[in-house]
N, C-alpha and C positions, 0 to 999 in steps of 0.2 A: 133561607128561613125568613121570608118576608113577614109571615105571620108567626108569632111566637106562641107555641102551644104551651100552656101552663104546666101540663104534665111532663113534657119533654124538658122544659126548663128546670122543673123540680127534680127530675131524674138526673139531669146533668149536674145540678147542684149537689145532689146526694153522692154521686160518683166522685166528684171533686173533693167533697168533704171527707169521704171515706179514704181516698188516696192520701190526702193531706194528713189525716189521723194516722194512717199506716206509716207514712214517712216520719212523722213526729215520734211514733213509738219506736221505730228503728233507730232514729238518732238518739233517743233517750237511752235505749239499750246499749248502743255503742258508747255513749258518754259514760254510762255507769261502768262499763267494762274498762274504759280507759282510766277512769278515776280509781277503780279497783287495782289496776296494774300499777298506777303511780303510787298508790298507798303501799302495795307490796314491794315496789322498788325502794321506797323510802325506808321501809322496815329493813330490807336487806342492806341498804347503805348504812343505816344506824348500826346494824350488827357488824358490818365490815369495819366501821370506824372504831367500834368497841374492841374488836379483835386486834386491830392495828395498834390501838392504845395499849392493850394488854401486852402485845409483843414488844412494843417499845419499852414498856415498864420492865418486862423481863430482861430485855437486852441491857437496859440501864442498870438493873440490879446485878446482872452477870458481869457487866463491865466494872462496876464498883467492887464486887466480890473478887473479881480477877485482879484488880489493882491492889486490894487489901492483901490477897494471898501473895502477890508478887512482892509487896512491901514487907510482909512477914518473912518471906524467903530471903529477901535481901538483908534482913536484920537477924536471920538465923533463928527465928522463933517457931518455925514450923518443924 
Protein backbone atom coordinates (compact mmCIF):
# COMPACT_ATOMS: atom_id res chain seq x y z
CA UNK A 1 0.00 0.00 0.00
CA UNK A 2 2.34 2.69 -1.17
CA UNK A 3 -0.57 5.00 -1.75
CA UNK A 4 -3.01 5.17 1.14
CA UNK A 5 -6.55 5.33 -0.05
CA UNK A 6 -8.57 7.40 2.44
CA UNK A 7 -11.59 5.14 1.98
CA UNK A 8 -9.66 1.93 2.72
CA UNK A 9 -7.97 3.56 5.73
CA UNK A 10 -11.35 4.70 7.02
CA UNK A 11 -12.82 1.23 6.44
CA UNK A 12 -9.93 -0.39 8.31
CA UNK A 13 -10.30 2.09 11.15
CA UNK A 14 -14.03 1.33 11.37
CA UNK A 15 -13.41 -2.43 11.38
CA UNK A 16 -10.80 -2.11 14.12
CA UNK A 17 -13.05 0.16 16.20
CA UNK A 18 -15.94 -2.25 15.79
CA UNK A 19 -13.80 -5.20 16.87
CA UNK A 20 -12.45 -3.30 19.86
CA UNK A 21 -15.98 -2.30 20.90
CA UNK A 22 -17.15 -5.91 20.61
CA UNK A 23 -14.21 -7.07 22.73
CA UNK A 24 -14.91 -4.39 25.31
CA UNK A 25 -18.59 -5.42 25.44
CA UNK A 26 -17.64 -9.08 25.92
CA UNK A 27 -15.16 -8.24 28.67
CA UNK A 28 -17.75 -6.06 30.40
CA UNK A 29 -20.31 -8.87 30.22
CA UNK A 30 -17.81 -11.35 31.63
CA UNK A 31 -16.80 -8.90 34.35
CA UNK A 32 -20.44 -8.37 35.33
CA UNK A 33 -20.99 -12.13 35.47
CA UNK A 34 -17.90 -12.64 37.63
CA UNK A 35 -18.94 -9.87 40.01
CA UNK A 36 -22.44 -11.35 40.20
CA UNK A 37 -21.04 -14.77 41.05
CA UNK A 38 -18.72 -13.29 43.67
CA UNK A 39 -21.69 -11.48 45.25
CA UNK A 40 -23.68 -14.73 45.21
CA UNK A 41 -20.77 -16.61 46.81
CA UNK A 42 -20.46 -13.89 49.44
CA UNK A 43 -24.14 -14.27 50.31
CA UNK A 44 -23.77 -18.04 50.53
CA UNK A 45 -20.71 -17.71 52.76
CA UNK A 46 -22.58 -15.27 55.02
CA UNK A 47 -25.48 -17.75 55.25
CA UNK A 48 -23.09 -20.60 55.98
CA UNK A 49 -21.36 -18.60 58.73
CA UNK A 50 -24.74 -17.79 60.27
CA UNK A 51 -25.79 -21.45 60.16
CA UNK A 52 -22.50 -22.52 61.72
CA UNK A 53 -22.89 -19.89 64.46
CA UNK A 54 -26.45 -21.13 65.09
CA UNK A 55 -25.25 -24.73 65.28
CA UNK A 56 -22.46 -23.77 67.66
CA UNK A 57 -24.94 -21.89 69.83
CA UNK A 58 -27.30 -24.87 69.85
CA UNK A 59 -24.43 -27.22 70.66
CA UNK A 60 -23.29 -24.92 73.46
CA UNK A 61 -26.82 -24.72 74.87
CA UNK A 62 -27.22 -28.48 74.67
CA UNK A 63 -23.87 -28.98 76.39
CA UNK A 64 -24.88 -26.59 79.17
CA UNK A 65 -28.32 -28.22 79.48
CA UNK A 66 -26.68 -31.64 79.49
CA UNK A 67 -24.30 -30.56 82.24
CA UNK A 68 -27.20 -29.12 84.28
CA UNK A 69 -29.22 -32.30 83.89
CA UNK A 70 -26.21 -34.40 84.90
CA UNK A 71 -25.66 -32.14 87.91
CA UNK A 72 -29.34 -32.49 88.88
CA UNK A 73 -29.13 -36.27 88.49
CA UNK A 74 -26.04 -36.32 90.68
CA UNK A 75 -27.89 -34.37 93.34
CA UNK A 76 -31.04 -36.41 92.99
CA UNK A 77 -33.24 -33.51 91.99
CA UNK A 78 -34.51 -35.09 88.82
